[in-house]
Rosetta silent file (secondary structure, phi, psi, omega in degrees, C-alpha in Angstrom):
SEQUENCE: XXXXXXXXXXXXXXXXXXXXXXXXXXXXXXXXXXXXXXXXXXXXXXXXXXXXXXXXXXXXXXXXXXXXXXXXXXXXXXXXXXXXXXXXXXXXXXXXXXXXXXXXXXXXXXXXXXXXXXXXXXXXXXXXXXXXXXXXXXXXXXXXXXXXXXXXXXXXXXXXXXXXXXXXXXXXXXXXXXXXXXXXXXXXXXXXXXXXXXXXXXXXXXXXXXXXXXXXXXXXXXXXXXXXXXXXXXXXXX
SCORE:     score description
SCORE:     0.000 S_00000001
   1 L     0.000  131.412  179.600  -18.418  -47.767   47.008 S_00000001
   2 L   -69.250  144.370 -178.467  -16.076  -44.969   46.093 S_00000001
   3 L   -70.481  151.815 -179.974  -15.559  -44.326   42.398 S_00000001
   4 L   -75.115  -37.990  175.633  -12.176  -45.205   40.868 S_00000001
   5 E  -127.137  129.394  170.305  -12.154  -41.858   39.030 S_00000001
   6 E  -122.284  119.467  168.790  -13.939  -38.718   40.106 S_00000001
   7 E  -104.949  122.340 -172.300  -13.884  -35.682   37.899 S_00000001
   8 E  -125.055  111.564  174.798  -15.439  -32.716   39.661 S_00000001
   9 E    47.469   51.224 -175.162  -16.330  -29.409   37.933 S_00000001
  10 E   -75.586  132.991  176.296  -13.211  -29.438   35.763 S_00000001
  11 E  -131.965  134.341 -179.766  -12.410  -26.202   34.067 S_00000001
  12 E  -148.526  128.664  179.624   -9.520  -25.367   31.732 S_00000001
  13 E  -128.176  133.904  177.092   -8.880  -22.402   29.508 S_00000001
  14 E  -102.173  152.991  174.196   -5.997  -21.819   27.099 S_00000001
  15 E  -109.727  123.396  175.061   -4.757  -18.424   25.988 S_00000001
  16 E  -115.714  101.949 -169.475   -3.973  -17.941   22.320 S_00000001
  17 L    65.759 -128.122  176.064   -2.445  -14.492   22.035 S_00000001
  18 L   -92.777    4.648 -176.061   -4.919  -12.178   23.723 S_00000001
  19 E   -99.041  127.130  174.519   -7.744  -14.635   23.206 S_00000001
  20 E   -90.458  126.148 -179.260   -8.994  -16.979   25.937 S_00000001
  21 E  -116.697  103.028  176.955  -10.191  -20.357   24.588 S_00000001
  22 E   -62.761  123.918  175.975  -12.258  -22.451   27.043 S_00000001
  23 E  -101.317  -38.548  173.705  -11.493  -26.170   26.685 S_00000001
  24 E  -127.090  136.911 -173.995  -13.454  -27.530   29.608 S_00000001
  25 E  -123.487   62.874  178.302  -16.509  -25.827   31.112 S_00000001
  26 E    78.322   56.392 -178.541  -17.340  -27.605   34.390 S_00000001
  27 E   -89.447  130.337  178.468  -17.039  -31.280   33.433 S_00000001
  28 E  -134.487  135.217  172.323  -18.106  -33.801   36.135 S_00000001
  29 E  -166.152  168.870  174.442  -18.411  -37.633   36.044 S_00000001
  30 E  -131.536  145.021  175.752  -17.457  -40.805   37.944 S_00000001
  31 E  -130.389  135.335  178.244  -16.053  -44.051   36.682 S_00000001
  32 L   -82.667  153.615  177.602  -16.051  -47.319   38.631 S_00000001
  33 L   -59.944  134.863  174.977  -13.057  -49.563   38.924 S_00000001
  34 L    89.313   -1.853  178.212  -12.934  -51.979   36.024 S_00000001
  35 L   -76.568  151.611  169.906  -15.158  -49.916   33.669 S_00000001
  36 E  -115.859  109.889 -176.020  -14.325  -49.435   29.991 S_00000001
  37 E  -120.253  132.525  175.741  -15.454  -45.949   28.956 S_00000001
  38 E  -102.699  142.831  173.896  -15.257  -44.131   25.629 S_00000001
  39 E  -112.079  119.492 -175.313  -15.200  -40.351   25.347 S_00000001
  40 E  -122.939  152.093  176.139  -16.583  -39.181   22.058 S_00000001
  41 L   160.611  164.400 -178.967  -17.133  -35.792   20.430 S_00000001
  42 L   -67.417  168.113  175.962  -16.047  -33.525   17.585 S_00000001
  43 L   -59.373  138.496 -179.512  -12.615  -31.860   17.323 S_00000001
  44 L    85.938    2.789 -174.019  -12.356  -29.113   19.867 S_00000001
  45 L   -79.924  -13.403 -178.904  -14.903  -30.611   22.227 S_00000001
  46 L   106.415    4.643 -178.225  -12.325  -30.947   25.105 S_00000001
  47 H   -58.643  -54.091 -176.771  -11.575  -34.663   24.821 S_00000001
  48 H   -64.324  -36.999  179.052   -7.794  -34.362   24.652 S_00000001
  49 H   -62.553  -43.403  177.498   -7.713  -31.777   27.446 S_00000001
  50 H   -60.996  -41.444  177.997   -9.653  -34.208   29.594 S_00000001
  51 H   -53.702  -50.246 -179.541   -7.206  -37.000   28.699 S_00000001
  52 H   -65.661  -32.225  175.191   -4.285  -34.891   29.937 S_00000001
  53 H   -71.993  -43.293 -177.147   -6.046  -33.902   33.153 S_00000001
  54 H   -71.011  -24.511  176.977   -7.011  -37.487   33.995 S_00000001
  55 L   -90.638    4.302  179.680   -3.465  -38.626   33.361 S_00000001
  56 L    65.568   25.260  179.468   -1.985  -35.915   35.640 S_00000001
  57 L   -88.133  -18.957  172.951   -0.097  -34.519   32.665 S_00000001
  58 L  -149.728  169.955 -172.479   -1.455  -31.008   33.180 S_00000001
  59 L  -109.959  143.567  173.054   -3.417  -29.245   35.914 S_00000001
  60 L   -75.037  153.902  175.376   -7.008  -27.886   35.737 S_00000001
  61 L   -69.849  -33.354  176.149   -7.650  -24.217   36.327 S_00000001
  62 E  -160.750  164.051 -174.546  -10.277  -25.372   38.844 S_00000001
  63 E    96.909 -179.539 -173.289  -12.050  -28.500   39.916 S_00000001
  64 E  -132.401  142.586  170.722  -10.659  -31.831   41.108 S_00000001
  65 E  -121.230  120.849  179.669   -9.363  -35.048   39.570 S_00000001
  66 E  -122.161  118.442 -179.460   -9.247  -38.018   41.957 S_00000001
  67 E  -120.502  118.217  179.309   -7.882  -41.295   40.674 S_00000001
  68 L    51.213   43.345  177.615   -7.870  -44.323   42.967 S_00000001
  69 L    87.774  -13.967 -178.851   -7.994  -42.100   46.022 S_00000001
  70 E   -92.934  119.721  179.223   -5.225  -39.718   44.846 S_00000001
  71 E   -92.578  114.114 -176.065   -6.352  -36.177   44.461 S_00000001
  72 H   -59.844  -31.206 -177.954   -4.022  -34.610   41.822 S_00000001
  73 H   -65.004  -20.065 -175.698   -4.551  -31.143   43.202 S_00000001
  74 H   -97.287   -3.147 -174.619   -2.980  -32.254   46.458 S_00000001
  75 L  -103.147  144.869  172.020    0.111  -33.866   44.877 S_00000001
  76 L   -73.480  169.764 -178.286    3.420  -32.268   43.983 S_00000001
  77 H   -61.869  -42.758 -179.859    4.754  -32.669   40.448 S_00000001
  78 H   -62.991  -39.193  178.262    7.109  -35.423   41.736 S_00000001
  79 H   -67.108  -39.762  176.491    4.283  -37.188   43.414 S_00000001
  80 H   -64.971  -36.524  177.858    2.079  -37.020   40.326 S_00000001
  81 H   -67.185  -38.164  177.785    4.938  -38.479   38.253 S_00000001
  82 H   -64.587  -40.844 -177.067    5.373  -41.338   40.726 S_00000001
  83 H   -67.057  -40.012  175.495    1.632  -41.978   40.707 S_00000001
  84 H   -61.759  -39.452  179.183    1.551  -42.127   36.869 S_00000001
  85 H   -68.060  -32.562 -178.600    4.386  -44.691   36.851 S_00000001
  86 H   -78.389  -35.340 -162.275    2.630  -46.876   39.366 S_00000001
  87 H  -124.884  -13.732 -169.000   -0.930  -46.759   38.172 S_00000001
  88 E  -123.785  135.720  171.701   -1.408  -45.370   34.636 S_00000001
  89 E  -115.483  131.470  178.887   -0.617  -46.715   31.115 S_00000001
  90 E  -108.215  137.425  173.519   -0.806  -44.294   28.196 S_00000001
  91 E  -124.988  115.077 -179.901   -1.595  -45.051   24.577 S_00000001
  92 L  -101.962  151.403 -179.234   -1.076  -42.087   22.249 S_00000001
  93 L   -64.799  -31.720 -179.351   -2.250  -41.731   18.662 S_00000001
  94 L   -92.604   14.729  167.943    1.272  -40.750   17.469 S_00000001
  95 L    77.476  -51.039  179.966    2.793  -43.826   19.175 S_00000001
  96 L    56.241   42.548  175.574    5.651  -41.820   20.982 S_00000001
  97 L   -84.903  154.260  176.045    8.177  -44.613   20.456 S_00000001
  98 L   -89.335  121.771 -166.273   11.896  -43.897   20.843 S_00000001
  99 L   -67.201  -21.556 -177.390   13.419  -44.170   17.403 S_00000001
 100 L   -86.291  -11.205 -176.713   16.827  -45.463   18.523 S_00000001
 101 L  -102.057  150.811  174.121   15.414  -48.411   20.442 S_00000001
 102 E   -79.486  175.457 -174.458   13.994  -51.640   19.112 S_00000001
 103 H   -60.352  -40.000 -179.581   10.501  -52.811   19.870 S_00000001
 104 H   -62.209  -41.473 -179.110   11.578  -54.951   22.844 S_00000001
 105 H   -72.868  -36.291 -179.431   13.404  -51.995   24.449 S_00000001
 106 H   -67.177  -32.205  174.377   10.525  -49.550   23.723 S_00000001
 107 H   -75.494  -43.650 -173.864    8.234  -51.943   25.641 S_00000001
 108 H   -72.937  -16.361 -179.498   10.752  -52.709   28.419 S_00000001
 109 H   -65.884  -30.247  175.646   11.488  -49.039   29.031 S_00000001
 110 H   -61.592  -41.134  175.637    8.151  -48.760   30.863 S_00000001
 111 H   -64.986  -37.994 -176.946    9.364  -51.470   33.254 S_00000001
 112 H   -67.577  -43.230 -178.403   12.651  -49.717   33.758 S_00000001
 113 H   -63.817  -35.169 -179.892   10.983  -46.381   34.515 S_00000001
 114 L   -83.343    3.325 -179.101    8.665  -48.041   37.000 S_00000001
 115 L    75.378   25.732 -178.334   11.591  -49.720   38.748 S_00000001
 116 L  -122.129   39.429 -179.358   10.606  -53.171   37.446 S_00000001
 117 L   -54.639  136.761 -177.055   13.482  -54.016   35.161 S_00000001
 118 L    56.129   43.338 -179.109   13.334  -57.628   34.070 S_00000001
 119 L   -71.127 -138.855 -171.269    9.818  -57.790   35.649 S_00000001
 120 L   -69.657   98.028 -177.126    7.131  -60.300   34.860 S_00000001
 121 H   -72.886  -31.649  178.670    8.598  -62.057   31.791 S_00000001
 122 H   -60.858  -44.515  179.041    5.641  -64.410   31.435 S_00000001
 123 H   -69.127  -37.271  175.080    3.359  -61.420   31.134 S_00000001
 124 H   -57.016  -50.279 -176.144    5.788  -59.723   28.702 S_00000001
 125 H   -67.148  -36.045  179.040    5.743  -62.811   26.453 S_00000001
 126 H   -69.645  -41.813  174.949    1.962  -63.178   26.604 S_00000001
 127 H   -56.951  -49.174 -178.391    1.380  -59.516   25.715 S_00000001
 128 H   -60.256  -43.142 -179.392    3.812  -59.731   22.813 S_00000001
 129 H   -66.165  -43.772 -177.964    2.216  -62.956   21.518 S_00000001
 130 H   -66.563  -31.255 -179.814   -1.346  -61.630   21.756 S_00000001
 131 L   -89.907    0.112 -179.816   -0.304  -58.472   19.815 S_00000001
 132 L    67.121   35.119 -174.946    1.530  -60.456   17.155 S_00000001
 133 L  -109.025    1.834 -175.447    4.900  -58.827   17.859 S_00000001
 134 H   -51.734  -38.014 -175.047    7.100  -61.855   18.653 S_00000001
 135 H   -88.795   -1.222 -175.742    8.900  -61.702   15.350 S_00000001
 136 H  -115.633    7.558 -173.679    9.280  -57.912   15.402 S_00000001
 137 L   -65.141  -27.027 -179.151   10.910  -57.319   18.750 S_00000001
 138 L   -96.215   12.878  177.464   14.366  -56.581   17.280 S_00000001
 139 L   -98.411  140.877  175.418   13.082  -53.988   14.830 S_00000001
 140 E   -82.588  161.618 -176.659   13.246  -50.251   15.367 S_00000001
 141 H   -51.864  -36.162 -177.267   10.118  -48.082   14.822 S_00000001
 142 H   -66.294  -17.873  178.302   11.359  -46.995   11.348 S_00000001
 143 H   -96.770    2.835 -178.512   11.292  -50.705   10.359 S_00000001
 144 L  -110.289  152.491  173.065    7.716  -51.254   11.609 S_00000001
 145 L   -73.095  169.426  176.787    4.357  -50.399    9.978 S_00000001
 146 H   -59.723  -39.254  178.894    2.093  -47.960   11.608 S_00000001
 147 H   -66.083  -41.398  174.312   -0.053  -50.763   12.934 S_00000001
 148 H   -61.758  -43.341  178.768    2.971  -52.493   14.399 S_00000001
 149 H   -62.224  -40.488  179.976    4.172  -49.332   16.057 S_00000001
 150 H   -67.944  -32.960  177.092    0.809  -48.791   17.689 S_00000001
 151 H   -69.773  -33.873  172.598    0.807  -52.377   18.917 S_00000001
 152 H   -64.672  -40.650  179.893    4.233  -51.785   20.442 S_00000001
 153 H   -64.782  -39.048 -178.700    2.881  -48.645   22.094 S_00000001
 154 H   -71.189  -36.959  176.215   -0.046  -50.587   23.467 S_00000001
 155 H   -60.825  -44.436  179.896    2.262  -53.376   24.828 S_00000001
 156 H   -61.958  -37.396  177.804    4.281  -50.691   26.558 S_00000001
 157 H   -67.875  -31.027 -173.944    1.141  -49.216   28.176 S_00000001
 158 H   -93.392  -12.484 -164.256   -0.008  -52.675   29.402 S_00000001
 159 L   -62.142  -37.686 -174.726    3.284  -54.220   30.415 S_00000001
 160 L   -89.846   10.984  179.800    3.207  -52.995   34.078 S_00000001
 161 L    52.043   52.616 -177.691   -0.485  -54.064   34.543 S_00000001
 162 L   -64.151  152.407  178.403   -1.580  -50.483   35.322 S_00000001
 163 L   -70.633  -29.029 -172.709   -4.828  -49.958   37.191 S_00000001
 164 E  -131.788  128.323  174.800   -5.831  -47.311   34.608 S_00000001
 165 E  -114.686  124.487 -179.518   -5.227  -47.320   30.843 S_00000001
 166 E  -111.171  125.137 -174.626   -5.762  -43.985   29.018 S_00000001
 167 E  -127.478  120.385 -177.997   -5.936  -44.267   25.219 S_00000001
 168 E  -105.004  108.380  178.729   -6.118  -41.170   22.969 S_00000001
 169 L    45.205   56.334 -173.354   -7.458  -42.103   19.507 S_00000001
 170 L   -69.480  -11.927  179.196   -5.543  -45.410   19.601 S_00000001
 171 L  -116.297   10.091 -176.680   -6.939  -46.490   16.217 S_00000001
 172 L   -59.224  -32.618 -178.982   -6.861  -43.093   14.489 S_00000001
 173 L  -107.935   15.826 -168.112   -3.982  -43.981   12.222 S_00000001
 174 L  -112.479  152.329  172.810   -4.666  -47.705   11.784 S_00000001
 175 L   -78.398  173.105 -171.211   -6.328  -49.925    9.137 S_00000001
 176 H   -62.272  -38.313 -178.561   -9.276  -52.059   10.124 S_00000001
 177 H   -64.215  -50.726 -178.189   -7.207  -55.159   10.895 S_00000001
 178 H   -70.076  -26.244  173.672   -4.820  -53.395   13.290 S_00000001
 179 H   -61.514  -46.993 -175.720   -7.741  -51.443   14.820 S_00000001
 180 H   -61.691  -41.386 -179.920   -9.420  -54.707   15.623 S_00000001
 181 H   -63.319  -47.042 -179.060   -6.273  -56.075   17.261 S_00000001
 182 H   -62.954  -45.311 -177.400   -5.730  -52.983   19.400 S_00000001
 183 H   -67.216  -44.122 -179.230   -9.395  -52.717   20.491 S_00000001
 184 H   -65.256  -32.767  177.619   -9.655  -56.460   21.278 S_00000001
 185 H   -70.958  -37.816  174.922   -6.521  -56.199   23.434 S_00000001
 186 H   -62.565  -43.776 -178.961   -7.862  -53.251   25.362 S_00000001
 187 H   -64.032  -45.848  179.616  -11.141  -55.164   25.913 S_00000001
 188 H   -61.309  -46.476  177.705   -9.259  -58.284   27.002 S_00000001
 189 H   -63.311  -37.943  175.014   -7.037  -56.482   29.419 S_00000001
 190 H   -60.369  -47.120 -175.590  -10.085  -54.735   30.836 S_00000001
 191 H   -77.045  -44.293 -171.491  -11.899  -58.041   31.411 S_00000001
 192 H   -79.514  -39.210 -171.394   -9.044  -60.299   32.491 S_00000001
 193 H  -103.994   -5.894  178.593   -6.975  -57.905   34.576 S_00000001
 194 L    71.172   23.233 -179.513   -9.843  -55.665   35.785 S_00000001
 195 L   -74.478  140.679  167.825   -8.095  -52.584   34.352 S_00000001
 196 E   -76.256  127.220 -179.706  -10.094  -49.366   34.053 S_00000001
 197 E  -123.293  129.423  170.013   -9.919  -48.131   30.459 S_00000001
 198 E  -117.252  118.866 -178.749  -10.716  -44.646   29.170 S_00000001
 199 E  -122.520  127.264  171.219  -10.542  -44.271   25.478 S_00000001
 200 E   -84.400  128.535  178.415  -10.900  -41.069   23.434 S_00000001
 201 L  -155.052  150.269  170.500  -12.261  -41.772   19.951 S_00000001
 202 L  -103.271    1.267 -174.376  -14.214  -40.233   17.086 S_00000001
 203 L   -99.073  120.518 -179.414  -15.008  -43.689   15.670 S_00000001
 204 H   -61.255  -35.102  178.656  -18.386  -45.181   16.605 S_00000001
 205 H   -65.791  -44.633  179.679  -17.215  -48.742   15.938 S_00000001
 206 H   -65.258  -42.822 -177.752  -14.253  -48.287   18.317 S_00000001
 207 H   -61.187  -30.075 -176.838  -16.440  -46.566   20.928 S_00000001
 208 L   -67.461  -11.263  175.110  -18.835  -49.534   20.870 S_00000001
 209 L   -70.119  -18.295 -172.837  -16.176  -51.717   22.573 S_00000001
 210 L   -80.326  162.206  171.825  -16.797  -49.716   25.721 S_00000001
 211 L   -77.960  -25.990 -172.346  -19.277  -50.412   28.556 S_00000001
 212 E  -151.531  148.462 -179.740  -20.348  -46.773   28.487 S_00000001
 213 E  -121.912  125.709  174.616  -20.071  -43.781   26.201 S_00000001
 214 E  -108.066  125.544 -178.575  -19.676  -40.182   27.323 S_00000001
 215 E  -100.469  139.613 -179.435  -20.389  -37.503   24.720 S_00000001
 216 E  -126.949  147.624  176.661  -18.653  -34.116   24.794 S_00000001
 217 E  -156.506  132.850  177.358  -19.280  -30.885   22.873 S_00000001
 218 L    51.977   38.326  175.982  -17.908  -27.430   23.433 S_00000001
 219 L    82.805    6.505 -175.409  -16.114  -28.387   26.666 S_00000001
 220 E  -135.073  158.231  170.621  -19.138  -30.014   28.303 S_00000001
 221 E   -82.785  134.579 -175.837  -20.774  -33.394   28.601 S_00000001
 222 E  -131.268  165.361  173.482  -23.904  -33.577   26.567 S_00000001
 223 L   -71.856  151.307 -177.695  -26.651  -36.124   25.753 S_00000001
 224 H   -51.092  -37.423 -175.264  -26.104  -38.202   22.593 S_00000001
 225 H   -68.688  -14.859  177.913  -28.775  -36.343   20.599 S_00000001
 226 H   -88.794    0.855 -178.383  -26.696  -33.157   21.092 S_00000001
 227 L  -112.037   91.531 -173.486  -23.707  -34.683   19.259 S_00000001
 228 L   -69.042  -17.383  179.659  -24.769  -34.491   15.584 S_00000001
 229 L   -83.424   -9.484 -176.439  -21.610  -36.246   14.376 S_00000001
 230 L   -81.808  123.607 -178.044  -22.389  -39.372   16.360 S_00000001
 231 L  -118.504    6.251 -173.881  -23.887  -42.154   14.151 S_00000001
 232 L  -106.662 -175.085  177.044  -23.377  -45.115   16.421 S_00000001
 233 L   -64.503  145.371 -176.547  -25.086  -46.816   19.372 S_00000001
 234 L  -121.753  145.511  173.428  -25.449  -44.682   22.475 S_00000001
 235 L  -147.484   79.900 -174.389  -25.399  -45.281   26.175 S_00000001
 236 E   -90.583  130.176  172.859  -24.972  -41.909   27.747 S_00000001
 237 L  -139.117  141.010  175.812  -24.617  -41.388   31.527 S_00000001
 238 L   -92.043    0.000    0.000  -23.488  -38.284   33.363 S_00000001
C-alpha cells in the first residue's frame, strides 16, 4: 500500500547574509493514511522547515514531497495552492486569525476559500460545540483569550474535513486546560474522520497523543537517545 506522505531526501538551506545555514540534511520518512505523528526536537532542528515543505508552503532545494499521490515538485504554484485548499488544514502557533472578523467568520473563511460557502452546517455546529466555542462565535480575536483563539484556529483547520492536518506547536501558548482540549480534538478527528495528523511539538505530553514520534536534530532524523532534551516516552521509526 502506497504511503499517504512520502518525504524523500529533503534538503533545504537558508542564506543569512553570506552564511549558508542548512535546515534539512536529507530527511526521509513515510506516513500512512490515518496516522497521527509527532515531530519533536530542539529549536533549530528543522521541524518548522519540514512543516512548510509538507504543507507545500515552500519548496525544497532537493528531494521530493509526495502527499496523497501529489508530487509537489511537479505542481505549479497555482496547483499547489489548489491542493492545499482541498486536502490540508493548518494550525499555527500564532493562530493567524483575521482581526476584523468574528470567530464564526474566521472559521467560515476556510469554507469560502475552498469553494464550500455554507457547507456542512451540521459539521460546523459539531466542531464548534466540541471546542466550546458556541457562545464565542460573535467575538473578534481581540475579545477572545489565547486558548479561545487557538480553538477557533483549530476549528478553521478542521472545518473542511481535510485529509491532512498539519499543526505547528498548537499548544505552545496555551494553559493545560486549553492544551487538553486542542489535543483531544486532534486525536478525535484523527480517529473518527481518519485524518492524517502531523504535529510539531517540543512538549512530551503533547507528543504522547500521537501514534508515532519522529525525533529531529540538526536537520536530520535521529534515534530518541540522540535527543537529550526529550524526557518523554519514545517510539522512533525512520
